[in-house]
C-alpha positions in Angstrom: 64.1 25.8 13.3 63.3 27.9 10.2 66.5 28.9 8.5 65.6 32.4 7.4 68.5 34.8 7.7 66.3 37.8 8.3 64.2 35.9 10.9 67.3 34.5 12.6 69.0 37.9 12.8 65.9 39.3 14.6 65.6 36.4 17.0 69.3 36.4 17.9 69.3 40.2 18.5 66.2 39.9 20.7 67.7 37.1 22.7 65.0 34.6 21.7 67.6 32.1 20.5 71.3 32.0 20.9 73.8 32.1 18.1 75.2 28.9 19.4 71.9 27.1 19.1 71.4 28.4 15.6 74.8 27.3 14.6 74.3 23.8 15.9 71.0 23.5 14.0 72.7 24.6 10.8 75.7 22.3 11.2 73.3 19.3 11.8 71.3 20.2 8.7 74.5 20.7 6.6 75.8 17.3 7.6 72.5 15.7 6.6 72.2 17.5 3.2 75.9 17.1 2.3 75.7 13.3 2.7 73.6 13.2 -0.5 74.7 16.4 -2.3 78.4 16.8 -1.6 77.9 20.5 -1.6 80.4 21.4 1.0 84.0 22.2 0.0 85.5 23.2 3.4 84.1 23.1 6.9 85.1 25.5 9.6 82.7 24.2 12.3 85.0 24.6 15.3 86.0 28.1 14.4 82.4 29.0 13.8 81.5 27.6 17.3 84.1 29.9 18.8 82.6 32.9 16.9 79.1 32.0 17.9 80.1 32.0 21.5 81.7 35.4 21.1 78.5 36.6 19.4 76.4 35.4 22.4 78.7 37.2 24.8 78.3 40.4 22.8 74.5 40.1 23.1 74.8 39.5 26.9 77.0 42.6 27.3 74.6 44.7 25.3 77.1 45.6 22.6 76.1 47.2 19.4 75.6 44.5 16.8 75.5 44.3 13.0 72.6 43.3 10.8 73.8 39.7 10.5 75.0 39.2 14.0 75.4 35.5 14.8 73.8 34.3 11.6 75.6 31.4 10.0 76.3 31.8 6.2 78.0 29.8 3.5 80.4 31.1 0.8 81.4 29.9 -2.6 84.8 28.3 -2.5 86.3 30.8 -4.9 85.7 33.7 -2.5 88.7 33.7 -0.1 88.0 32.9 3.5 91.1 33.4 5.6 92.7 30.1 6.5 90.9 28.1 3.9 91.8 27.0 0.3 90.3 28.8 -2.7 91.1 26.3 -5.4 88.4 27.2 -8.1 88.3 23.4 -8.5 91.9 23.3 -9.7 93.9 20.4 -8.1 97.2 22.3 -8.3 95.8 25.0 -6.0 94.7 22.5 -3.3 97.5 23.4 -1.0 97.1 27.2 -1.3 95.5 28.8 1.7 94.0 32.3 1.7 95.8 34.7 3.9 93.0 37.3 4.1 89.3 37.4 3.4 87.7 38.5 0.2 86.4 42.0 0.6 82.8 40.8 0.5 83.6 38.1 3.1 85.2 40.8 5.2 81.9 42.8 5.0 79.9 39.8 6.1 82.2 39.3 9.1 82.0 43.0 10.0 78.2 42.7 10.0 78.4 39.8 12.5 77.9 36.9 10.1 79.6 33.6 10.9 81.1 31.7 7.9 80.3 28.1 8.6 81.5 26.5 5.4 82.6 27.1 1.8 80.8 25.3 -1.0 81.6 23.5 -4.2 82.2 25.1 -7.6 82.4 24.3 -11.3 86.0 24.0 -12.3 87.3 27.5 -13.2 83.7 28.6 -12.6 83.1 27.8 -16.3 80.1 25.5 -16.4 76.4 25.4 -15.5 77.1 22.3 -13.4 79.3 21.7 -10.4 82.0 19.2 -10.7 85.8 19.3 -10.4 88.8 17.1 -9.6 89.2 18.6 -6.1 85.8 18.1 -4.5 83.9 15.9 -7.0 80.3 16.4 -8.2 77.6 18.2 -6.3 74.1 16.8 -6.8 70.7 18.4 -6.8 69.3 18.1 -3.3 65.8 17.1 -4.6 67.1 14.4 -7.0 70.7 13.2 -6.8 70.5 12.1 -10.5 70.0 15.7 -11.6 72.4 18.6 -11.7 72.4 21.4 -9.1 73.5 23.9 -11.7 76.6 26.0 -11.6 79.0 27.5 -11.1 77.8 28.3 -7.6 76.2 24.8 -7.3 77.2 24.1 -3.8 75.5 27.2 -2.6 72.3 26.4 -4.6 72.2 22.9 -3.1 72.6 24.0 0.6 70.3 27.0 0.4 67.7 25.2 -1.6 67.6 22.3 0.9 67.3 24.6 3.9 70.9 23.9 5.1 72.2 27.5 4.8 70.3 30.6 5.8 72.2 32.7 3.4 74.7 31.9 0.6 77.1 34.0 -1.5 78.5 33.2 -4.9 79.7 34.8 -8.1 77.8 35.4 -11.3 78.6 36.4 -14.8 76.0 34.7 -16.9 73.9 32.8 -14.4 76.3 31.2 -11.9 74.2 32.3 -8.9 70.8 32.4 -10.6 70.9 29.0 -12.4 71.7 27.0 -9.2 69.0 29.0 -7.3 66.4 28.2 -10.0 67.4 24.5 -10.2 67.5 23.9 -6.4 64.6 26.0 -5.2 66.2 29.2 -3.8 66.1 32.9 -4.6 69.2 34.0 -6.5 70.3 37.6 -7.2 73.1 39.0 -9.4 73.7 42.7 -8.5 74.0 45.3 -11.3 77.6 45.8 -12.6 79.7 47.8 -10.2 77.6 47.1 -7.1 79.5 44.0 -5.8 82.5 43.6 -8.1 84.1 40.1 -8.2 87.8 40.4 -7.7 88.4 36.7 -8.4 91.6 35.7 -10.1 91.4 32.2 -11.6 88.4 32.3 -13.9 87.1 34.5 -16.7 88.7 37.7 -17.9 87.3 40.3 -15.5 87.5 42.9 -18.2 84.6 41.1 -20.0 81.7 43.3 -21.2 79.5 41.3 -18.8 81.1 42.0 -15.4 81.2 39.2 -12.8 79.5 40.2 -9.5 79.3 38.7 -6.1 75.7 37.6 -5.7 73.3 36.3 -3.0 71.2 33.1 -2.6 68.6 32.8 0.1 65.3 31.1 1.1 63.3 34.3 0.4 63.7 37.8 -1.2 63.9 39.4 2.2 67.0 37.3 3.1 68.7 38.1 -0.2 68.0 41.8 0.2 69.5 41.7 3.7 72.6 39.9 2.4 73.0 42.3 -0.6 72.7 45.3 1.7 75.7 44.0 3.6 78.0 42.9 0.8 77.3 46.0 -1.3 79.0 48.1 1.4 76.2 50.7 1.3 77.0 51.8 -2.2 74.5 54.2 -3.7 71.7 52.7 -5.8 71.3 53.7 -9.4 67.7 52.4 -9.5 65.1 54.4 -11.3 61.4 54.7 -10.7 59.4 52.0 -12.6 57.3 54.5 -14.6 60.4 55.8 -16.3 61.5 52.4 -17.5 60.8 50.4 -20.7 60.9 46.7 -19.7 61.4 44.0 -22.3 59.7 40.7 -21.6 61.3 37.8 -23.6 59.0 34.8 -23.9 61.1 33.2 -26.7 64.8 33.6 -27.4 64.4 32.2 -30.9 66.7 29.2 -30.1 65.3 27.2 -27.2 61.5 27.2 -26.5 60.7 28.0 -22.9 58.5 25.6 -20.9 54.9 26.6 -20.3 55.6 27.2 -16.6 58.5 29.6 -17.4 56.3 31.4 -19.9 53.5 31.8 -17.3 56.0 33.1 -14.8 57.3 35.7 -17.2 53.8 36.7 -18.1 52.7 37.0 -14.5 55.7 39.1 -13.6 55.2 41.4 -16.7 51.6 42.0 -15.5 52.9 43.0 -12.1 55.5 45.3 -13.6 52.9 46.9 -15.8 50.7 47.6 -12.8 53.5 49.8 -11.4 53.3 52.0 -14.5 56.4 50.8 -16.3 56.2 50.6 -20.2 56.3 46.9 -21.0 57.2 45.5 -24.4 57.5 42.0 -25.7 61.0 41.3 -27.0 62.8 38.8 -29.2 66.5 38.3 -29.1 68.3 38.7 -32.5 69.9 35.4 -33.4 73.1 34.9 -35.4 70.9 33.7 -38.3 69.0 37.0 -38.2 72.3 38.9 -38.2 73.5 37.1 -41.4 70.2 38.0 -43.1 70.3 41.7 -42.1 72.1 44.3 -44.3 74.1 46.2 -43.5 75.4 44.1 -40.7 75.8 45.8 -37.3 78.9 45.1 -35.3 76.9 44.3 -32.2 73.8 42.8 -33.8 74.1 39.6 -31.9 73.5 41.5 -28.7 70.5 43.6 -29.7 66.9 43.1 -28.8 64.1 43.6 -31.2 61.3 45.3 -29.2 57.6 45.1 -30.3 55.7 47.4 -28.0 52.2 46.0 -27.6 49.1 46.6 -25.6 48.5 44.9 -22.3 46.4 42.3 -23.9 48.5 41.5 -27.0 51.0 39.2 -25.2 49.9 35.6 -24.8 51.3 32.5 -23.1 
């Protein structure tokens, strides 16, 4: 069974497969993958089976259903799921059980999704790896000697290995996107304000870079579906591509990108340019550049130097 959230949602709604059948396939795959990754924090298999049975009964009755009706999903352990711990990898919180769902989890349930498990995190969500005293270390599903990334590493491992049709994490500086990249999934951090993270035991939520609840999936269509649900239908602030200036950074001045990453950036920039956006090559200003500049700007470490070039002047 192909674990695509969008495809499963269509098949369940059409009666081509039951929510119960899908759930059992997901549980079997989770057990297989978790044996070598340790990606799962908490299982709720029996509760999920009851919810899948209710989902199938709703289909049989012809009830109106949501866009994720009967689709199993997994959720990062720091996002509260009623009845389960949300420890953030802190041993002292192991006995604390959530009384209510996180708002984004509540939206998933309202859309018909079935939370089958929560997944491992970096302690305090503070690292680009996933390890803590409560659940231990999560491994990359493709090579157990390598990291799955973090802090949403459990989600990256399950989704990347085809054990979860759709996963949800949190992201400030890459906590969804890094595990997705390292484990072979699509990861998306929404723009600030679209899916605000209300978490309590990690970074200061008044940070200039706001934490958002993000989505991991096997494909862009799956991620788009999940994002549409957790964003609660908030209005998009997207602008037409031809009105944008897009900076493409092939080198941050600190760590050289691999040839594959540079090719990927270049290919995407060409695609963006074909949609009439104004594309510029960029280089991030480093602290060394800031010390050399005069007068010194208070936010110089965050500025981008843009060199607007022709379509043929960028090279990889």
